[in-house]
N, C-alpha and C positions, 0 to 999 in steps of 0.2 A: 388848377392844373388845366392845361390845354387838352381838350378832348382828343385831339389828333394823336396824342402820344400814348393814350391808354393801352391800346393794343400792343404797342412796342414795349411798354413797361411790363406787361404780362409776359411778353416773349423773353425779356431780360430775366425775369424771375424764373421762367422755365429753364433758361440756360444755367442759372445758379443751381437749380435742382440737379441738372445734368453734371455740373462740376462736383456737387456733393455725392452724386451716385458713383462717379469714378473715384472720388476720394474714399468712399466706402469700400469699393472693390479693392483698391490699393491697400487699405488697412486690413481688410479681411485676409488677403493673401500674405500679409506680414504677420498677422495674428495666427494664421493656420497655414504654415508653409507647405504642409502635405497636400493641401487643396488648391495649390496654385494652378490656375486654368490658363491665364493670360501671361504673356511676357511682362514681368514686373517693370522693367525699364520702359517698355512701350506704353504701359498704362500710366506711369508717372509722367512721361512726356506729353501724352494726350491730356491728362488732367491739368498739368501746369499751363500748357499753351491755351487750352480752352478757357481756363480760369482768367487768363489775361485778355484774350480776344473775345471769346464768346460771352463772358460775364462782365468783367470790369469795363473793358473798352466799349462793349455794346451798351451797357448801362449809362456810361458817361455820354456817349453819342446820343442816346435817347433823351437824356435830361438836357443836354446841350441843344438838341432840336427843339425842345419845349421852350428853353430860354430864348433861342433865336426867334421863335415864332412870336414872341412878345415885342420884338423890335423890327422884324422884317415883314412886309406885307406881300412881297413877291420873292421868287427865287428859292422857295423852300423845297421844291420838288427834288432838287439835287441832293438834299440831305436825306430824304426818304430813300433815294437810290443808294446813298452811302450806307444806310442802315441795312438795306437788303444785301448789298455786296458784302458788308462786314459779317453778317450772320451766315451767309453762304460760305464764305472763306473760313469762318471759324469752325463750321461743321465739317468742311473738307479737311481742315487741319486736325480736328478731333479724330476722324476716321483714319486719316493718313498716318498719324503718329501711333494710333492704336494698332494699325496693321503692320507698320514696319519701322517705327521710330524715325530717326533722321535718314532720309534718302532724297534723291533729286526731287521727288514729288512734294514732300513736305517742305523742303527748302524753297521750292518755287512758290508754294502757297504762302509761306511766311514772308517772302519778298513782296508778293502781291499785297498782303495785308499792310506791310510797311509803306508801300507806294500809296495805298489808300489813305493812310494817316498823313502822308505828305500833302495829298490833295485836300484833305479836311483842313489842315493848317492854313493853306493859302486861301481856301474858300472863306474860312472864318475871318481871317485878317482882312480880306477884301470886303466882305459883307458888313463888318462892324467898323469900317474905317470912319464912318460919320457918327458913331455912337460913343457917347461919353458916359460911362457907367462903371461903378466900382469893381464889378466882377470881371469886366472885359479883360483886363491885363492878366488876370489869373488863368483864364481859359486859353488866351493866346500863349502865355508862358508855358502852361502845361503841354499844349500841343507842340510847342517848340522843342520841348524835351523829348518828344517822340522822335523828332528828327535826329537829335543827338544820340538817343539810345540805339538807333538803327545801325550805327557803326559797330556796335557789339554783335548784332545779328549778322551783318555782312562778314565780320571777322570769323564768327563761328561757322558760317557757310563755307568760307574759304578753307578753314581748318578741316572741316568734314570732307569737302570735295577733294582736297589734296592729301587726305589721310595723314595729317601732320600729328606726330606724337609729342606734344609739348603741353604738359599739364598746366604749367604756369600761364602760358598764353591762353589756353582753353578757359581756365577759371577767371583770368583777368577779363576776358571778353564777356563771359557769362555775368560776372558781377557788374561790369560796365553797363550792360543792358538792364539788369535788375535795378541798379542804382538810379538811373535816369527815368525808369518807368515808375518805381515805387515813390522815390522822393521828388520826382519831377511831375510827370504826367498825372499820376493818380492823386497825389496829395495837393498839388496846385489846383486841379479841377475841383476837388472836394472843398478847398478853401473858397474858391469862387462860388460854389453852390451855397456854402454857409453864409457868405456875405450877402448873397441874393436872398436867402431865407430871412436874414435879419432886416434887410431892406423892406421886405413885405410887412414887417411890424414896426416900420418907421425908425429902425436903428441903422443909421448910415455911418460908416466909418469915414472920418475926415480924409479928404483926398491926399493930403501930404503924408499922413500916417500910413495910409494904404500903400502909397508908392514906396515909402521907406521900408515897410515890412516886406513888400514884394521884392525890391532890389536886394535887400539883405538876404532873403531866402534864395534868390537866384544865385547870388554870389556863393552862398553856403553850399548849394547843390553842385554848382560847377566845380568849385574847389574841393568839395567833399568826396569826390570819387575815391580819393586816396584812403578814406576811412574804410572802404570796401576791400582794399587790397593791402592792408597793413601787414599781412603775412609775407609780402614781398619786402625785401630789405630796401627801404627807400633812402635816398640821400637826406642828410639832415635838413637841408634847405626846404625840400619838398615836405618833409615831416612837419616842419614848423607851419607850412601852409595848410596842411591837413588839420592841425590843432586850431589854427585861425578859423578855418571853415566850421569846425564844431562849435567854437565860441560864438561866431556870427549867427549860426543857426539857432543856438540856444537863446541869444539875445532877441532875435526876430520873433521867436515863439513867445517869449516873455511879453513883448510889446503887443502881440496879438491877443494873448490872454488878458493883459491889462485892459485893452479896449473892451473885451467881452465882460470882464468883471465890473468895469465902470458902468456898464449898461445892464447889470444883472437884475436890478429891481424891475426894469422894464421887461426883460426876458421872462422872469418868473410870473409877471402879470399876464403875459400873453401865451406863454408855453406852459402848460400844466400836465400833470400826470405822466403818461408814457412818453410824450414828446420831450419833456424836460429830462426824464430819466435817461432816454437814449442819448440826448445831447451830452449829459454828464458822463455816461458810459464811454462814449467816443472820446470826450475831452480827457478823461483819465487815461485811456489807452494811448492816446497821442502823446500825452505828457510822459508816460513811461517810455514810449518810443524815442522821444527826444533825449531823455535822460540816458538811456542805454546807448544811443548813438554818440552822445557827448562823452560818456565814460569809455567808449571803445577806443578813444584816442590815447588812453592810458595803456602803455605797452603790455603790462601783465594781464589786464582785463581783456585786451584784444586777443592775446594769445589763447585765452580760454575759449573765446568765441569761435576761433577757427580750428582749434584742436578737437573740441567736443561738438560734433555735428548736431545733436539735438538743440543746442543753444542757437545755432543758425536757423534751424527750422522754426523754433519758438519765436524768434525775432521776425522772420518773414510772415508767419501767421499772425503775429501781433499787428503788423501793418495791414496785411491784406484782408484779414477777417475782422478783427476787433475795431480797427479804425475805418478802413475803406468800405468793406462789404456791408457792415452794419449801417453805416451812414447812407450808402447808396440804397439799401433795402428800404430804409425809412423814407428817403426822398421819393422812391418809387411808390410807396404806400401813402404818400401825402394826401391823395384824393380820398382815400378810404379810411384814414386813421380815426376820424371822429364817428363817421357813419357806421362803420363796421367793426370798430375796435373790439367790442365784446365778443364778436364771433370769431375773430382770429387772434384773440388775446393769448390763447394757449400756444399757438404756433409761434407768435412773436416772442413771448417769454421763454419758450423752449429754445428758440434760436439764440437768444442772448446768453442763456445759461449754458448751453452746450458749447458755444464758442468760447466762453470763459473757462469751462472745464477743459477744453482742448488746450488752451494756453497754459493752464495750471499743470496738466500732466506733462506737456512738452517741457515746461520750465523745470519741473521736478526731475525729469529724465536728464536734463542738462546738469543739474546740481548733483544728482547721484553719480553721473558719469565722471564728474570732476574727482570724486572720491573713489573712483574705480569700482563702483557697485551698480548693478542694473536695478531699475525700478521694477519690482515684481508686477507682472500682469500689465505692463505698460501698453504693449501692442494690442492686447485684448480690450483694454479700456479705451484706447484711441479708436478701435473699430466700432465699439458701441457709441462713442461720442460722434463719430462721423455719420453713423446711421441716424442718430438723433438730429444732427444738422440737416440731413436730407429730409427726414420726416417733418421737421419744423417748416421747411420751405414748401413742402407738399401741402401741409395743412393751411398755410397762408394762401397758396395758389388756389386751393379748392374753394376757399371762401371768396376770394377776389373774382375768380372766373364765374362762379355760380351767381354772384350778385351783380356782376358787371358784364355779363355775356352780351348784352345788347350793344356794348361799345366795341365789340370785336370788328365791326365793319370799319373802324378807324385804322385797322392794321393794313394800310395801303399807302 
C-alpha cells in the first residue's frame, strides 16, 4: 500500500461509519414510529446520497489514487484536491439533505459532485494514456458510466425544479442513475481493483480475454437499462434487446469466473484465511446478483420485484453492501490485514455477519410480502442489524487509528 493513502483510507472508513449511523437512525425511526425525531424522507435522502458520494465514491477515488501513484511520478496533487473536494461536497450533501431534502442547495451540490466526477474521468484518461495495464480499461469504463448516470440526476433536478408530477418519469430517471452507478461505476471499478490484486500475485488475465469481458459487460450495462424499467410497457423490439443484455452480462460473468477458477490453485496458495474467505463471500454475492438480474428479464419475476418494495431494497443492498462495500473495506484494510487481523477480527467478522443478516431479513420480508403476510419484528431486527454494522465499522476504525496514528500526517 502507498503510505500516501493511509489517512484517506481511514477517512473513507469514517464515512462508512457515518453511513451506518444514518442507516441506524433510519431503521430506529421505522422500528419505533412514536419516537420519530427527524423527517424520515430527509434522513433517507441524506443516508443514500452520502453512501454513494461520501462512502463508495470516496473509497474508489482513494484506492484509485493509490493505483495511479504506482504509475505516475508527477501530477498526483490534483487527485488529492479531488479527494478533498469530494469529501467536502459529500458532507455538505449529507447536511443539506438532512436539513431539507431536495431543494436548490442540495441540487446544486449534487451537480457540483457530478462535475467533479467528469473532471476525474478526463484526468484519468489523460494521465493513463501511455499506460498499458489490465485494470486501466475497467477504471476508465467505470468513470465513463458516471458521465452516463449524470443524465438521471439532471432529469431529477429538472423534475424537482419545475414541480413535475410524473411518477413514471421520476422513477425512470432514478433507476437510470442507479443502474449506471451500481452496474457501471461501482462494479467496473471493483473488477479493476480485483484484477490489480490478482496481478500482485502474478495472476494476469490475458489481454484478449480481458478486453472481451470488458466490452461484453459494457454492452450489457448500456443495453441493460431496460432491466431497471420493465414495469414500463416496452415495445417488443426493445424488450428483446433487454433480454439480450441480460444474456450478454451473464456470459461475460461466466468468462470472468472461468478465468478466476482456472487460477484457483494459485489464489489459494497466496490468499489464505480471511482474505480468501472475503473473496469467496463477495464472489457468491456477485453471482447471486447476476442471477437475479438475469432472472428479472422473465416478466412474472420482474413483476414481483417492482410490486414488492422489500425485494428492490434487498437487491440494492446485495450490490451495495455485500458486493461493493465488503470488497472496498477489505481493500482499504489491505495494509493492516496481516499485521493487525487478530485485533480487529471481531469487527471484521461482525461486519460480514451483520451484512449477511441484513440481506436475509430483507429477502424474507420480500418473500413474506408476496404471500401478503408481514415478517414479524422485521423493522426491529433491521434496526439491531444496522446498529451492529455501525458497531463493526467503529471497532475496525478503533484498531486501525490506534495502531496507525503515526500515518495520519499522510492525510494531505
